[in-house]
TIDO-291751 format. One record per residue (C-alpha): residue number from 1; residue in three letters; x, y, z. Coordinates in steps of 0.05 Angstrom, whole numbers, padded with zeros to 5 digits. Example, Ala and Ser with C-alpha at 12.3 -4.5 7.8 and 13.67 -1.06 7.14 Angstrom:
REM TIDO-291751
+------+------+--------+--------+--------+
! resi ! resn !      X !      Y !      Z !
+------+------+--------+--------+--------+
!    1 !  ALA !  00246 ! -00090 !  00156 !
!    2 !  SER !  00273 ! -00021 !  00143 !
+------+------+--------+--------+--------+
***
This chain:
REM TIDO-291751
+------+------+--------+--------+--------+
! resi ! resn !      X !      Y !      Z !
+------+------+--------+--------+--------+
!    1 !  MET !  02340 !  02040 !  02089 !
!    2 !  LEU !  02281 !  02053 !  02129 !
!    3 !  PHE !  02248 !  01994 !  02095 !
!    4 !  ALA !  02303 !  01954 !  02104 !
!    5 !  VAL !  02308 !  01964 !  02174 !
!    6 !  ILE !  02229 !  01951 !  02190 !
!    7 !  ALA !  02236 !  01892 !  02139 !
!    8 !  VAL !  02281 !  01866 !  02185 !
!    9 !  ASP !  02241 !  01880 !  02250 !
!   10 !  ILE !  02186 !  01848 !  02221 !
!   11 !  ALA !  02219 !  01784 !  02208 !
!   12 !  LEU !  02258 !  01777 !  02277 !
!   13 !  GLY !  02187 !  01790 !  02303 !
!   14 !  GLY !  02208 !  01861 !  02334 !
!   15 !  PRO !  02156 !  01907 !  02357 !
!   16 !  MET !  02183 !  01966 !  02317 !
!   17 !  GLY !  02163 !  01942 !  02256 !
!   18 !  ALA !  02088 !  01913 !  02283 !
!   19 !  TRP !  02076 !  01979 !  02302 !
!   20 !  PHE !  02098 !  02006 !  02242 !
!   21 !  LEU !  02049 !  01971 !  02206 !
!   22 !  LEU !  01988 !  01977 !  02266 !
!   23 !  LEU !  02001 !  02049 !  02249 !
!   24 !  PHE !  01999 !  02048 !  02177 !
!   25 !  ALA !  01940 !  02000 !  02170 !
!   26 !  VAL !  01897 !  02036 !  02223 !
!   27 !  ALA !  01903 !  02110 !  02184 !
!   28 !  GLY !  01902 !  02076 !  02110 !
!   29 !  SER !  01831 !  02040 !  02139 !
!   30 !  PHE !  01804 !  02101 !  02161 !
!   31 !  TYR !  01826 !  02139 !  02101 !
!   32 !  ALA !  01778 !  02081 !  02055 !
!   33 !  GLY !  01720 !  02084 !  02103 !
!   34 !  VAL !  01722 !  02162 !  02098 !
!   35 !  LEU !  01718 !  02154 !  02017 !
!   36 !  LEU !  01669 !  02104 !  02019 !
!   37 !  TRP !  01635 !  02135 !  02063 !
!   38 !  LEU !  01633 !  02202 !  02030 !
!   39 !  ARG !  01600 !  02153 !  01960 !
!   40 !  SER !  01563 !  02108 !  02002 !
!   41 !  GLY !  01495 !  02133 !  01969 !
!   42 !  ARG !  01524 !  02134 !  01900 !
!   43 !  GLU !  01514 !  02061 !  01906 !
!   44 !  HIS !  01474 !  02037 !  01834 !
!   45 !  ALA !  01453 !  01967 !  01811 !
!   46 !  ALA !  01510 !  01953 !  01745 !
!   47 !  PRO !  01492 !  01994 !  01680 !
!   48 !  GLU !  01501 !  01957 !  01606 !
!   49 !  PRO !  01574 !  01959 !  01600 !
!   50 !  VAL !  01603 !  02017 !  01550 !
!   51 !  GLU !  01641 !  02000 !  01489 !
!   52 !  VAL !  01698 !  02025 !  01480 !
!   53 !  GLY !  01764 !  02004 !  01438 !
!   54 !  ALA !  01820 !  01968 !  01472 !
!   55 !  PRO !  01879 !  02008 !  01507 !
!   56 !  VAL !  01933 !  01973 !  01483 !
!   57 !  THR !  01954 !  01932 !  01423 !
!   58 !  GLY !  01990 !  01866 !  01410 !
!   59 !  GLU !  01983 !  01810 !  01453 !
!   60 !  TRP !  01974 !  01812 !  01533 !
!   61 !  PHE !  01945 !  01773 !  01594 !
!   62 !  ALA !  01885 !  01792 !  01625 !
!   63 !  LEU !  01890 !  01790 !  01709 !
!   64 !  ASN !  01838 !  01805 !  01765 !
!   65 !  GLY !  01793 !  01829 !  01703 !
!   66 !  PRO !  01706 !  01828 !  01717 !
!   67 !  ALA !  01693 !  01771 !  01666 !
!   68 !  ASP !  01700 !  01723 !  01729 !
!   69 !  LYS !  01691 !  01769 !  01787 !
!   70 !  VAL !  01659 !  01837 !  01818 !
!   71 !  PRO !  01689 !  01872 !  01853 !
!   72 !  SER !  01751 !  01851 !  01798 !
!   73 !  HIS !  01805 !  01865 !  01849 !
!   74 !  GLY !  01767 !  01848 !  01904 !
!   75 !  VAL !  01756 !  01929 !  01946 !
!   76 !  ARG !  01716 !  01983 !  01905 !
!   77 !  PHE !  01756 !  02023 !  01930 !
!   78 !  LEU !  01774 !  02078 !  01884 !
!   79 !  GLY !  01727 !  02054 !  01829 !
!   80 !  GLN !  01766 !  01992 !  01817 !
!   81 !  GLU !  01694 !  01941 !  01820 !
!   82 !  TYR !  01705 !  01932 !  01736 !
!   83 !  ALA !  01785 !  01939 !  01739 !
!   84 !  ILE !  01831 !  01894 !  01699 !
!   85 !  ASP !  01904 !  01899 !  01693 !
!   86 !  LEU !  01938 !  01870 !  01635 !
!   87 !  ILE !  02018 !  01848 !  01622 !
!   88 !  ALA !  02044 !  01843 !  01552 !
!   89 !  VAL !  02055 !  01770 !  01528 !
!   90 !  SER !  02111 !  01773 !  01472 !
!   91 !  GLY !  02179 !  01774 !  01499 !
!   92 !  GLU !  02221 !  01742 !  01552 !
!   93 !  ARG !  02210 !  01773 !  01624 !
!   94 !  PRO !  02251 !  01746 !  01678 !
!   95 !  ALA !  02225 !  01680 !  01709 !
!   96 !  SER !  02249 !  01647 !  01773 !
!   97 !  VAL !  02204 !  01673 !  01829 !
!   98 !  TRP !  02265 !  01674 !  01881 !
!   99 !  TRP !  02326 !  01705 !  01842 !
!  100 !  PRO !  02339 !  01761 !  01843 !
!  101 !  PRO !  02279 !  01786 !  01882 !
!  102 !  MET !  02274 !  01856 !  01845 !
!  103 !  SER !  02286 !  01866 !  01771 !
!  104 !  PRO !  02294 !  01918 !  01726 !
!  105 !  ASN !  02231 !  01943 !  01686 !
!  106 !  ALA !  02276 !  01935 !  01616 !
!  107 !  ALA !  02259 !  01862 !  01639 !
!  108 !  PHE !  02189 !  01860 !  01616 !
!  109 !  PRO !  02166 !  01864 !  01551 !
!  110 !  ALA !  02100 !  01906 !  01578 !
!  111 !  PHE !  02152 !  01967 !  01599 !
!  112 !  GLY !  02143 !  02026 !  01545 !
!  113 !  ARG !  02092 !  02003 !  01510 !
!  114 !  PRO !  02048 !  02041 !  01469 !
!  115 !  LEU !  01973 !  02063 !  01513 !
!  116 !  PRO !  01926 !  02083 !  01452 !
!  117 !  ALA !  01864 !  02116 !  01485 !
!  118 !  VAL !  01803 !  02079 !  01480 !
!  119 !  ALA !  01754 !  02134 !  01445 !
!  120 !  GLU !  01748 !  02207 !  01429 !
!  121 !  ALA !  01750 !  02240 !  01496 !
!  122 !  GLU !  01780 !  02295 !  01536 !
!  123 !  VAL !  01830 !  02284 !  01577 !
!  124 !  VAL !  01817 !  02320 !  01654 !
!  125 !  HIS !  01881 !  02289 !  01682 !
!  126 !  VAL !  01948 !  02276 !  01687 !
!  127 !  GLU !  01998 !  02248 !  01739 !
!  128 !  ASP !  02070 !  02237 !  01703 !
!  129 !  GLY !  02124 !  02248 !  01753 !
!  130 !  ALA !  02123 !  02189 !  01798 !
!  131 !  ARG !  02182 !  02138 !  01791 !
!  132 !  ASP !  02185 !  02068 !  01765 !
!  133 !  HIS !  02214 !  02028 !  01809 !
!  134 !  LEU !  02238 !  01958 !  01814 !
!  135 !  SER !  02190 !  01899 !  01800 !
!  136 !  ARG !  02161 !  01866 !  01865 !
!  137 !  ASP !  02137 !  01800 !  01842 !
!  138 !  THR !  02185 !  01747 !  01868 !
!  139 !  TYR !  02163 !  01708 !  01940 !
!  140 !  PRO !  02227 !  01744 !  01972 !
!  141 !  ALA !  02197 !  01817 !  01949 !
!  142 !  LEU !  02117 !  01803 !  01974 !
!  143 !  LEU !  02145 !  01832 !  02044 !
!  144 !  HIS !  02167 !  01903 !  02018 !
!  145 !  LEU !  02103 !  01901 !  01965 !
!  146 !  PHE !  02062 !  01896 !  02029 !
!  147 !  ALA !  02088 !  01949 !  02070 !
!  148 !  GLU !  02105 !  01998 !  02017 !
!  149 !  GLY !  02027 !  01979 !  01994 !
!  150 !  LEU !  02003 !  01999 !  02068 !
!  151 !  VAL !  02052 !  02061 !  02062 !
!  152 !  ARG !  02027 !  02077 !  01997 !
!  153 !  GLN !  01949 !  02068 !  02020 !
!  154 !  ALA !  01957 !  02127 !  02077 !
!  155 !  ALA !  01978 !  02171 !  02029 !
!  156 !  GLY !  01931 !  02177 !  01980 !
!  157 !  ALA !  01899 !  02156 !  01918 !
!  158 !  HIS !  01958 !  02185 !  01870 !
!  159 !  ARG !  02012 !  02136 !  01913 !
!  160 !  ILE !  01969 !  02075 !  01893 !
!  161 !  LEU !  01950 !  02105 !  01824 !
!  162 !  GLY !  02033 !  02121 !  01810 !
!  163 !  ASN !  02020 !  02171 !  01743 !
!  164 !  HIS !  01954 !  02162 !  01705 !
!  165 !  VAL !  01913 !  02191 !  01659 !
!  166 !  VAL !  01835 !  02202 !  01668 !
!  167 !  LEU !  01806 !  02212 !  01606 !
!  168 !  ASP !  01723 !  02238 !  01608 !
!  169 !  LEU !  01685 !  02187 !  01546 !
!  170 !  GLY !  01624 !  02239 !  01559 !
!  171 !  GLY !  01555 !  02214 !  01590 !
!  172 !  GLY !  01588 !  02214 !  01656 !
!  173 !  VAL !  01630 !  02160 !  01636 !
!  174 !  TYR !  01708 !  02170 !  01650 !
!  175 !  ALA !  01773 !  02121 !  01631 !
!  176 !  LEU !  01829 !  02115 !  01681 !
!  177 !  TYR !  01898 !  02082 !  01659 !
!  178 !  ALA !  01937 !  02078 !  01724 !
!  179 !  HIS !  02025 !  02052 !  01726 !
!  180 !  LEU !  02045 !  02084 !  01662 !
!  181 !  ARG !  02123 !  02098 !  01656 !
!  182 !  ARG !  02145 !  02170 !  01693 !
!  183 !  GLY !  02152 !  02223 !  01631 !
!  184 !  SER !  02114 !  02190 !  01578 !
!  185 !  ALA !  02055 !  02223 !  01587 !
!  186 !  ARG !  02034 !  02257 !  01514 !
!  187 !  VAL !  01980 !  02287 !  01537 !
!  188 !  ARG !  01952 !  02342 !  01580 !
!  189 !  PRO !  01891 !  02361 !  01612 !
!  190 !  GLY !  01847 !  02407 !  01575 !
!  191 !  ASP !  01876 !  02370 !  01508 !
!  192 !  ARG !  01831 !  02329 !  01461 !
!  193 !  VAL !  01837 !  02265 !  01435 !
!  194 !  ALA !  01829 !  02210 !  01383 !
!  195 !  PRO !  01808 !  02139 !  01379 !
!  196 !  GLY !  01887 !  02102 !  01383 !
!  197 !  GLN !  01913 !  02170 !  01396 !
!  198 !  VAL !  01975 !  02153 !  01445 !
!  199 !  LEU !  01969 !  02173 !  01512 !
!  200 !  GLY !  02027 !  02151 !  01546 !
!  201 !  GLU !  02068 !  02094 !  01559 !
!  202 !  CYS !  02067 !  02025 !  01607 !
!  203 !  GLY !  02100 !  02041 !  01671 !
!  204 !  ASN !  02106 !  02003 !  01752 !
!  205 !  SER !  02097 !  02067 !  01774 !
!  206 !  GLY !  02045 !  02066 !  01838 !
!  207 !  ASN !  02023 !  02006 !  01879 !
!  208 !  SER !  02044 !  01958 !  01824 !
!  209 !  SER !  02088 !  01889 !  01827 !
!  210 !  GLU !  02119 !  01897 !  01762 !
!  211 !  PRO !  02110 !  01937 !  01698 !
!  212 !  HIS !  02032 !  01926 !  01672 !
!  213 !  LEU !  01972 !  01971 !  01653 !
!  214 !  HIS !  01910 !  01981 !  01704 !
!  215 !  PHE !  01844 !  01998 !  01657 !
!  216 !  GLN !  01774 !  02017 !  01685 !
!  217 !  LEU !  01716 !  02054 !  01677 !
!  218 !  MET !  01683 !  02092 !  01715 !
!  219 !  ASP !  01627 !  02151 !  01733 !
!  220 !  ALA !  01678 !  02211 !  01769 !
!  221 !  ALA !  01740 !  02244 !  01745 !
!  222 !  ASP !  01758 !  02238 !  01814 !
!  223 !  PRO !  01774 !  02163 !  01829 !
!  224 !  ARG !  01778 !  02172 !  01898 !
!  225 !  LEU !  01696 !  02195 !  01896 !
!  226 !  ALA !  01684 !  02144 !  01842 !
!  227 !  VAL !  01634 !  02090 !  01827 !
!  228 !  GLY !  01662 !  02034 !  01773 !
!  229 !  VAL !  01630 !  02033 !  01707 !
!  230 !  PRO !  01639 !  01958 !  01669 !
!  231 !  PHE !  01666 !  01955 !  01599 !
!  232 !  THR !  01678 !  01913 !  01535 !
!  233 !  TRP !  01724 !  01928 !  01486 !
!  234 !  ARG !  01703 !  01922 !  01421 !
!  235 !  GLY !  01725 !  01861 !  01376 !
!  236 !  VAL !  01749 !  01837 !  01433 !
!  237 !  GLY !  01698 !  01844 !  01500 !
!  238 !  VAL !  01724 !  01830 !  01562 !
!  239 !  PRO !  01787 !  01777 !  01565 !
!  240 !  ALA !  01784 !  01723 !  01621 !
!  241 !  ASN !  01822 !  01719 !  01688 !
!  242 !  GLY !  01892 !  01679 !  01655 !
!  243 !  THR !  01879 !  01685 !  01584 !
!  244 !  ALA !  01918 !  01715 !  01529 !
!  245 !  PHE !  01886 !  01759 !  01474 !
!  246 !  SER !  01908 !  01793 !  01417 !
!  247 !  VAL !  01898 !  01871 !  01392 !
!  248 !  PRO !  01907 !  01870 !  01321 !
!  249 !  GLY !  01907 !  01953 !  01315 !
!  250 !  HIS !  01854 !  02008 !  01351 !
!  251 !  GLN !  01788 !  01991 !  01343 !
+------+------+--------+--------+--------+
***
Protein backbone atom coordinates (compact mmCIF):
# COMPACT_ATOMS: atom_id res chain seq x y z
CA MET A 1 0.00 0.00 0.00
CA LEU A 2 2.83 2.38 0.87
CA PHE A 3 4.44 1.89 -2.54
CA ALA A 4 1.10 2.52 -4.25
CA VAL A 5 0.74 5.85 -2.45
CA ILE A 6 4.33 6.79 -3.22
CA ALA A 7 3.98 5.80 -6.88
CA VAL A 8 0.88 7.99 -7.29
CA ASP A 9 2.60 10.83 -5.48
CA ILE A 10 5.65 10.58 -7.75
CA ALA A 11 3.49 10.40 -10.86
CA LEU A 12 1.64 13.57 -9.81
CA GLY A 13 4.83 15.37 -8.91
CA GLY A 14 4.02 15.50 -5.20
CA PRO A 15 6.62 16.10 -2.48
CA MET A 16 6.15 12.81 -0.62
CA GLY A 17 7.54 10.63 -3.40
CA ALA A 18 10.42 13.01 -4.08
CA TRP A 19 11.48 13.09 -0.44
CA PHE A 20 11.12 9.31 -0.18
CA LEU A 21 13.35 8.67 -3.18
CA LEU A 22 15.88 11.29 -2.04
CA LEU A 23 16.10 9.79 1.45
CA PHE A 24 16.76 6.27 0.22
CA ALA A 25 19.06 7.39 -2.58
CA VAL A 26 21.26 9.24 -0.07
CA ALA A 27 21.20 6.33 2.40
CA GLY A 28 21.96 3.80 -0.31
CA SER A 29 24.79 5.90 -1.77
CA PHE A 30 26.38 6.30 1.66
CA TYR A 31 26.13 2.55 2.29
CA ALA A 32 27.68 1.74 -1.09
CA GLY A 33 30.42 4.31 -0.53
CA VAL A 34 31.46 2.77 2.78
CA LEU A 35 31.67 -0.70 1.23
CA LEU A 36 33.70 0.58 -1.72
CA TRP A 37 36.10 2.28 0.70
CA LEU A 38 36.53 -0.94 2.69
CA ARG A 39 37.53 -2.88 -0.42
CA SER A 40 39.37 -0.09 -2.26
CA GLY A 41 42.78 -1.34 -1.20
CA ARG A 42 42.09 -4.78 -2.66
CA GLU A 43 41.51 -3.80 -6.30
CA HIS A 44 43.83 -5.62 -8.68
CA ALA A 45 44.39 -6.33 -12.34
CA ALA A 46 42.03 -8.90 -13.78
CA PRO A 47 43.40 -12.41 -13.15
CA GLU A 48 43.09 -15.30 -15.54
CA PRO A 49 39.54 -16.67 -15.77
CA VAL A 50 38.75 -19.57 -13.47
CA GLU A 51 37.31 -22.53 -15.36
CA VAL A 52 34.27 -24.12 -13.74
CA GLY A 53 31.21 -26.00 -14.91
CA ALA A 54 28.09 -24.10 -15.95
CA PRO A 55 25.60 -23.23 -13.16
CA VAL A 56 22.65 -24.35 -15.31
CA THR A 57 21.64 -27.13 -17.69
CA GLY A 58 19.42 -26.88 -20.75
CA GLU A 59 18.91 -23.83 -22.97
CA TRP A 60 19.51 -20.37 -21.53
CA PHE A 61 19.91 -16.76 -22.66
CA ALA A 62 22.82 -14.62 -21.41
CA LEU A 63 22.35 -11.01 -20.28
CA ASN A 64 24.58 -8.41 -18.61
CA GLY A 65 27.62 -10.67 -18.91
CA PRO A 66 31.36 -9.92 -18.98
CA ALA A 67 31.95 -11.10 -22.56
CA ASP A 68 31.21 -7.59 -23.85
CA LYS A 69 32.06 -5.22 -21.00
CA VAL A 70 33.51 -5.10 -17.49
CA PRO A 71 32.04 -4.35 -15.03
CA SER A 72 29.30 -6.37 -16.66
CA HIS A 73 26.48 -4.90 -14.55
CA GLY A 74 27.87 -1.37 -14.74
CA VAL A 75 29.07 -1.45 -11.11
CA ARG A 76 31.71 -3.19 -9.00
CA PHE A 77 29.45 -3.14 -5.95
CA LEU A 78 28.96 -6.59 -4.33
CA GLY A 79 31.75 -8.13 -6.41
CA GLN A 80 29.76 -7.90 -9.64
CA GLU A 81 32.62 -7.08 -12.03
CA TYR A 82 32.21 -10.35 -13.95
CA ALA A 83 28.64 -11.29 -13.01
CA ILE A 84 26.14 -12.65 -15.52
CA ASP A 85 22.35 -13.01 -15.63
CA LEU A 86 20.65 -16.04 -17.18
CA ILE A 87 17.05 -16.56 -18.26
CA ALA A 88 15.65 -19.82 -19.62
CA VAL A 89 14.94 -20.00 -23.36
CA SER A 90 12.60 -22.95 -23.72
CA GLY A 91 8.97 -22.62 -22.69
CA GLU A 92 6.27 -19.95 -22.86
CA ARG A 93 6.63 -16.56 -21.21
CA PRO A 94 4.52 -13.36 -21.09
CA ALA A 95 4.75 -11.64 -24.48
CA SER A 96 3.42 -8.15 -23.70
CA VAL A 97 5.58 -5.42 -22.17
CA TRP A 98 2.48 -3.43 -21.19
CA TRP A 99 -0.24 -5.65 -19.72
CA PRO A 100 -0.56 -7.23 -17.28
CA PRO A 101 2.02 -5.04 -15.54
CA MET A 102 3.15 -7.92 -13.32
CA SER A 103 2.95 -11.66 -13.92
CA PRO A 104 3.16 -14.74 -11.66
CA ASN A 105 6.51 -16.50 -11.59
CA ALA A 106 5.05 -19.71 -12.97
CA ALA A 107 4.56 -17.86 -16.28
CA PHE A 108 8.35 -17.83 -16.81
CA PRO A 109 10.27 -20.97 -17.88
CA ALA A 110 13.25 -20.27 -15.60
CA PHE A 111 11.21 -20.47 -12.41
CA GLY A 112 11.92 -23.66 -10.51
CA ARG A 113 14.74 -24.84 -12.76
CA PRO A 114 17.46 -26.74 -10.81
CA LEU A 115 20.82 -25.06 -10.34
CA PRO A 116 23.90 -27.33 -10.18
CA ALA A 117 27.16 -26.70 -8.35
CA VAL A 118 29.90 -25.56 -10.73
CA ALA A 119 32.64 -27.50 -8.92
CA GLU A 120 33.45 -29.52 -5.84
CA ALA A 121 33.07 -27.02 -3.03
CA GLU A 122 32.04 -26.23 0.53
CA VAL A 123 28.83 -24.32 1.17
CA VAL A 124 29.65 -21.26 3.26
CA HIS A 125 26.42 -19.26 3.22
CA VAL A 126 22.73 -19.89 2.46
CA GLU A 127 19.71 -17.58 2.61
CA ASP A 128 16.36 -19.15 1.75
CA GLY A 129 13.50 -17.14 3.30
CA ALA A 130 12.91 -14.19 0.95
CA ARG A 131 9.66 -14.23 -0.99
CA ASP A 132 9.44 -14.63 -4.75
CA HIS A 133 7.63 -11.48 -5.88
CA LEU A 134 5.67 -10.94 -9.09
CA SER A 135 7.61 -9.97 -12.21
CA ARG A 136 8.70 -6.37 -12.82
CA ASP A 137 9.48 -6.79 -16.54
CA THR A 138 6.94 -4.42 -18.14
CA TYR A 139 7.03 -0.67 -18.73
CA PRO A 140 4.28 0.03 -16.16
CA ALA A 141 6.28 -1.88 -13.53
CA LEU A 142 9.52 0.07 -14.05
CA LEU A 143 8.64 2.76 -11.52
CA HIS A 144 7.88 0.13 -8.91
CA LEU A 145 11.16 -1.66 -9.70
CA PHE A 146 13.13 1.58 -9.40
CA ALA A 147 11.63 2.59 -6.05
CA GLU A 148 11.92 -0.95 -4.73
CA GLY A 149 15.57 -1.10 -5.80
CA LEU A 150 16.41 2.02 -3.80
CA VAL A 151 14.83 0.52 -0.71
CA ARG A 152 16.70 -2.76 -1.20
CA GLN A 153 20.02 -0.97 -1.64
CA ALA A 154 19.52 0.95 1.58
CA ALA A 155 18.46 -2.23 3.42
CA GLY A 156 21.60 -4.17 2.54
CA ALA A 157 23.07 -6.87 0.32
CA HIS A 158 20.69 -9.62 1.44
CA ARG A 159 17.71 -7.61 0.17
CA ILE A 160 19.40 -7.16 -3.22
CA LEU A 161 20.53 -10.77 -3.65
CA GLY A 162 17.39 -12.35 -2.24
CA ASN A 163 17.77 -16.05 -1.57
CA HIS A 164 21.32 -17.04 -2.40
CA VAL A 165 24.05 -19.63 -1.95
CA VAL A 166 27.79 -19.00 -1.66
CA LEU A 167 30.29 -21.78 -2.38
CA ASP A 168 33.97 -21.89 -1.42
CA LEU A 169 35.71 -23.37 -4.47
CA GLY A 170 39.16 -23.22 -2.86
CA GLY A 171 42.14 -21.08 -3.77
CA GLY A 172 40.40 -17.91 -2.60
CA VAL A 173 37.57 -18.20 -5.14
CA TYR A 174 33.87 -18.19 -4.23
CA ALA A 175 30.76 -18.72 -6.36
CA LEU A 176 27.52 -16.82 -5.75
CA TYR A 177 24.08 -17.92 -6.96
CA ALA A 178 21.43 -15.21 -6.38
CA HIS A 179 17.62 -14.77 -6.65
CA LEU A 180 16.85 -18.41 -5.80
CA ARG A 181 13.33 -19.69 -5.23
CA ARG A 182 12.09 -19.43 -1.67
CA GLY A 183 12.41 -22.71 0.23
CA SER A 184 14.31 -24.45 -2.58
CA ALA A 185 17.79 -24.58 -1.03
CA ARG A 186 18.98 -28.18 -0.72
CA VAL A 187 22.23 -27.39 1.07
CA ARG A 188 23.33 -25.82 4.33
CA PRO A 189 26.55 -24.09 5.45
CA GLY A 190 29.28 -26.65 6.01
CA ASP A 191 27.98 -29.10 3.41
CA ARG A 192 30.40 -30.48 0.83
CA VAL A 193 28.95 -30.58 -2.68
CA ALA A 194 30.03 -32.42 -5.81
CA PRO A 195 30.08 -30.94 -9.32
CA GLY A 196 26.56 -30.99 -10.70
CA GLN A 197 24.86 -31.45 -7.33
CA VAL A 198 21.66 -29.39 -7.18
CA LEU A 199 21.93 -26.45 -4.78
CA GLY A 200 18.44 -25.01 -5.21
CA GLU A 201 16.06 -23.68 -7.83
CA CYS A 202 15.91 -20.57 -9.98
CA GLY A 203 13.59 -17.98 -8.48
CA ASN A 204 12.61 -14.32 -8.40
CA SER A 205 13.65 -13.10 -4.96
CA GLY A 206 15.57 -9.93 -4.19
CA ASN A 207 16.22 -7.18 -6.74
CA SER A 208 14.98 -9.15 -9.73
CA SER A 209 12.69 -8.18 -12.61
CA GLU A 210 11.78 -11.77 -13.54
CA PRO A 211 12.85 -15.32 -12.62
CA HIS A 212 16.52 -15.65 -13.53
CA LEU A 213 19.90 -16.68 -12.15
CA HIS A 214 22.53 -14.11 -11.21
CA PHE A 215 25.91 -15.88 -11.09
CA GLN A 216 29.38 -14.60 -10.26
CA LEU A 217 32.77 -15.61 -8.96
CA MET A 218 34.46 -13.43 -6.33
CA ASP A 219 37.46 -13.42 -4.01
CA ALA A 220 35.63 -13.35 -0.65
CA ALA A 221 32.68 -15.15 0.91
CA ASP A 222 30.98 -11.85 1.76
CA PRO A 223 29.98 -10.09 -1.49
CA ARG A 224 29.99 -6.72 0.30
CA LEU A 225 33.77 -6.97 0.61
CA ALA A 226 34.49 -9.01 -2.52
CA VAL A 227 36.25 -8.23 -5.76
CA GLY A 228 34.92 -10.03 -8.80
CA VAL A 229 36.82 -12.93 -10.39
CA PRO A 230 36.44 -13.73 -14.12
CA PHE A 231 35.06 -17.14 -15.08
CA THR A 232 34.82 -19.41 -18.07
CA TRP A 233 32.38 -22.31 -18.23
CA ARG A 234 33.74 -25.65 -19.30
CA GLY A 235 32.41 -26.53 -22.76
CA VAL A 236 30.65 -23.16 -23.08
CA GLY A 237 33.14 -20.36 -22.46
CA VAL A 238 31.62 -16.98 -21.65
CA PRO A 239 28.39 -16.45 -23.63
CA ALA A 240 28.01 -13.05 -25.27
CA ASN A 241 25.20 -10.76 -24.24
CA GLY A 242 21.96 -11.48 -26.01
CA THR A 243 22.96 -14.97 -27.14
CA ALA A 244 21.45 -18.34 -26.37
CA PHE A 245 23.56 -21.30 -25.32
CA SER A 246 22.92 -24.90 -24.35
CA VAL A 247 24.38 -27.09 -21.62
CA PRO A 248 23.36 -30.73 -22.14
CA GLY A 249 24.61 -31.86 -18.75
CA HIS A 250 27.04 -30.78 -16.08
CA GLN A 251 30.48 -30.29 -17.59
